C-alpha positions, 0 to 999 in steps of 0.5 A: 438399551433404555431410552436414556442410552438411546438419546445419549448415543443419538446425541453423541452421534449428531455431535460426531456428524456436526464435527465432521461437517465443521471439519469439512467447512474448515477444510473449504475455508482454508483452501479458499484462504490459501488461494486468496493468500496466493493471489495477494502474494502474486499481486504484491510481487507484481506491484513491488516489481512495478514499484522498483523498476519504474523510471519515475520517482515515487513516495508514499507518505502517511497523513503525518507526512512521514515517508513510508516507502520510496522507489529506487528511481527517486533516490537516484533523482534526488541523489538520496542515500541511506534509509528514507522510509521513516523520515519526514518528508520535510527532509527531502529536497522537495519536501517544503514544495510538496507540503503546501500542495498536501493541504489542497488535497486534505479533504479530497478522497479521489482524484489528483493534483498535478504540478511542476516543481523547480528543484535546485538541489541536488541539481537544477531541473523541473519535475512534473508532480502527480499527487493523490491521496490514499484513503482506506481504513487501514491507511491515509496519506499520499502517493507522489509521482515525480517525473523530470521534465524534458528540457526540450518541452 
């Protein structure tokens, strides 16, 4: 075997070892990502359970004031029917009262605004509203939590 053949064989062995190491690295990365995905799935399931079972009404809107999500409690509180996601906030009975409040939070990254909102339709009541901005790279908007004020307060 001449020197050129030995060099070629050495290079092939190095490439083979490098391929094995890449394979091991990929297996480690896959294992870590699989665990992260499982954690993310669990967190999503927990948040979904909380979102759907909390007694307060909850609305998530984007920065164009389009409704992204509402929970069942909000549907019951405002007597809403059908699919609400994708509609403008203005389409809700409280929309016109919330929009001016959002202006106050336009430049706020953290914090929230608490206020009372008088509701006349579909029924008469006072709602305690907590409005907080959501500012991430992937999403900008607000979360609005509504609780019916106890008439005895």
